[in-house]
C-alpha positions as CSV (number, residue, x, y, z in Angstrom):
1,M,0.0,0.0,0.0
2,T,1.3,3.4,-1.0
3,Q,-0.3,6.8,-0.2
4,V,0.6,10.3,-1.0
5,G,-0.7,13.2,1.1
6,I,-0.1,15.6,4.0
7,A,1.7,14.5,7.2
8,S,1.7,16.3,10.5
9,W,3.3,15.5,13.8
10,Y,2.3,15.2,17.4
11,G,4.2,15.4,20.7
12,P,3.2,17.2,23.9
13,P,0.5,17.0,25.3
14,Y,0.2,13.4,24.0
15,A,3.5,12.2,25.5
16,G,2.8,9.7,28.3
17,R,-0.7,8.9,27.2
18,R,-1.8,5.5,25.9
19,G,-2.0,5.0,22.2
20,A,-4.5,2.8,20.3
21,D,-2.0,-0.1,20.7
22,G,-2.4,0.2,24.5
23,K,1.2,1.3,25.0
24,V,2.4,4.6,26.4
25,Y,3.2,7.1,23.6
26,D,6.8,8.0,23.5
27,Q,7.3,11.1,21.3
28,N,11.0,10.2,21.0
29,A,10.3,6.8,19.4
30,M,9.9,6.3,15.6
31,T,6.1,5.9,15.6
32,A,3.1,7.3,13.9
33,A,-0.7,7.4,13.9
34,H,-2.7,6.3,10.8
35,L,-6.4,5.9,10.4
36,T,-6.6,2.5,8.7
37,L,-3.3,0.6,8.6
38,P,-3.1,-2.3,11.1
39,L,-1.5,-1.4,14.4
40,G,2.2,-2.6,14.4
41,T,2.6,-2.0,10.6
42,L,6.0,-0.7,9.5
43,V,5.9,2.2,7.0
44,R,8.5,4.3,5.2
45,V,7.5,8.0,5.2
46,T,9.3,10.1,2.7
47,N,9.1,13.9,2.7
48,L,8.5,14.7,-1.0
49,A,10.1,18.2,-0.8
50,T,13.3,17.1,0.9
51,N,13.5,13.4,0.1
52,Q,14.2,12.7,3.8
53,S,12.7,9.4,4.9
54,A,12.3,7.3,8.0
55,V,10.8,3.9,8.9
56,V,8.1,4.1,11.6
57,R,5.7,1.8,13.3
58,I,2.0,2.5,13.4
59,T,1.0,2.6,17.1
60,D,-2.0,4.9,17.2
61,R,-5.0,6.2,15.3
62,G,-5.2,9.6,13.6
63,P,-4.8,12.2,12.3
64,F,-8.3,13.5,12.7
65,V,-7.8,16.6,10.6
66,H,-9.3,16.5,7.1
67,G,-6.8,16.0,4.3
68,R,-4.0,14.5,6.5
69,I,-2.9,10.9,6.1
70,I,-0.4,10.4,8.9
71,D,0.6,11.9,12.2
72,L,4.3,11.4,13.0
73,S,5.9,11.3,16.4
74,L,8.3,14.1,17.3
75,A,11.3,12.0,16.5
76,A,9.9,10.8,13.2
77,A,8.9,14.4,12.3
78,K,12.5,15.5,12.9
79,A,13.9,12.6,10.9
80,T,11.7,13.4,7.9
81,G,12.0,17.2,7.9
82,V,8.4,17.7,8.9
83,Y,9.1,19.1,12.3
84,R,9.9,22.7,11.5
85,A,7.2,23.1,8.8
86,G,4.6,21.3,10.9
87,V,3.1,19.7,7.9
88,A,4.6,18.3,4.6
89,R,3.5,16.4,1.6
90,V,4.8,12.8,2.0
91,R,4.7,9.3,0.5
92,V,3.7,6.5,2.9
93,E,4.8,3.0,1.9
94,A,3.6,0.1,4.1
95,F,5.7,-3.0,4.5
96,D,4.1,-6.4,4.8
97,P,5.9,-8.6,7.4
98,P,7.3,-11.9,5.9
99,G,4.5,-14.4,5.3
100,H,1.8,-11.8,5.7
101,V,-1.0,-11.7,3.2
102,A,-2.2,-8.1,2.7
103,A,-5.9,-7.7,3.4
104,D,-6.9,-4.1,3.3
105,H,-10.5,-4.9,4.1
106,A,-9.7,-7.3,7.0
107,G,-10.0,-6.2,10.6
108,R,-12.6,-4.4,12.6
109,W,-13.8,-1.1,11.3
110,C,-15.9,1.8,12.7
111,V,-16.7,5.4,11.8
112,Q,-15.4,8.3,14.0
113,I,-17.1,11.6,13.6
114,G,-15.2,14.7,14.6
115,A,-13.6,16.0,17.8
116,F,-15.8,18.5,19.6
117,S,-14.5,21.0,22.1
118,R,-17.9,21.0,23.9
119,E,-19.2,17.7,25.4
120,K,-22.8,18.7,24.8
121,D,-22.1,18.9,21.0
122,A,-20.8,15.3,21.0
123,I,-23.8,14.1,23.1
124,K,-26.2,15.8,20.7
125,L,-24.6,14.1,17.6
126,K,-24.6,10.8,19.5
127,A,-28.3,11.1,20.1
128,D,-29.0,11.9,16.5
129,L,-26.9,9.0,15.2
130,M,-28.5,6.5,17.7
131,R,-31.9,7.3,16.1
132,R,-30.5,6.8,12.6
133,Y,-28.4,3.7,13.3
134,T,-30.5,1.5,15.6
135,T,-28.4,-1.6,14.9
136,A,-25.1,0.1,15.5
137,K,-23.4,0.9,18.8
138,V,-22.9,4.7,19.0
139,I,-20.5,5.9,21.7
140,E,-19.3,9.4,22.8
141,F,-16.1,9.7,24.8
142,A,-13.4,12.2,25.8
143,G,-10.4,11.9,23.5
144,P,-7.1,13.7,23.5
145,T,-8.4,16.5,21.3
146,G,-11.9,16.9,22.7
147,Y,-15.1,14.8,22.7
148,W,-15.4,12.2,20.0
149,V,-18.4,10.2,18.6
150,R,-17.9,6.8,17.1
151,V,-20.3,4.5,15.3
152,N,-19.5,0.8,15.6
153,P,-21.6,-0.9,12.9
154,R,-23.4,-4.2,13.7
155,Y,-21.0,-5.9,11.1
156,P,-17.6,-4.2,11.6
157,D,-16.2,-5.0,8.2
158,K,-14.8,-2.2,6.0
159,R,-17.6,-2.2,3.5
160,T,-20.3,-1.7,6.1
161,A,-18.3,1.0,7.9
162,T,-17.8,2.8,4.5
163,E,-21.5,2.7,3.8
164,V,-22.2,4.2,7.3
165,A,-19.5,6.9,6.7
166,D,-20.9,7.8,3.3
167,S,-24.4,8.2,4.7
168,I,-23.3,10.7,7.3
169,H,-23.7,14.4,6.2
170,P,-23.1,16.6,9.2
171,R,-23.7,20.3,9.1
172,D,-20.8,21.0,11.4
173,P,-17.4,20.7,9.6
174,A,-15.8,19.5,12.8
175,A,-18.1,16.4,12.6
176,E,-16.5,14.9,9.4
177,P,-16.7,11.1,9.4
178,Y,-13.5,9.1,9.2
179,L,-13.1,5.3,8.8
180,I,-11.1,3.9,11.6
181,R,-9.6,0.4,12.0
182,T,-9.9,-0.6,15.6
183,N,-7.4,-3.4,15.5
């Protein structure tokens, strides 16, 4: 799998918090957050402006900013020349471990909708989505960047999650739906 798009980086205040892989995030490790690659995947990230590259491990989910494809740790951002600029156009190339058969659609998928600064906005969206998706589990929770809403479809395959994401048309641009792989 190869992607080209915008990378950003994250460090404080996330340092010391648990990532999606359950481990404590170390901003000085060569790691990154990606929305859909399996946790533990190794990827090469190449800054297309400088040709600097680094190999990082996917340990977290994100970025939750429209148009961005990967969030690098502080160390990875420095290694790829993304640190000073804050964002950069990159190529992300995933490596399959030996003996692994790539299965982009495998895994458990859900839809995450936005990050709200006010809890009441997340609760309101959750109530609306619960009425629309009676067979799905809709949850609202405090995330590192605000209050998040997530729809876990009855069948957590990528096709079903994509259908749910495509059917969500929020009025609030902060409530953009993202496909998330939960494993």
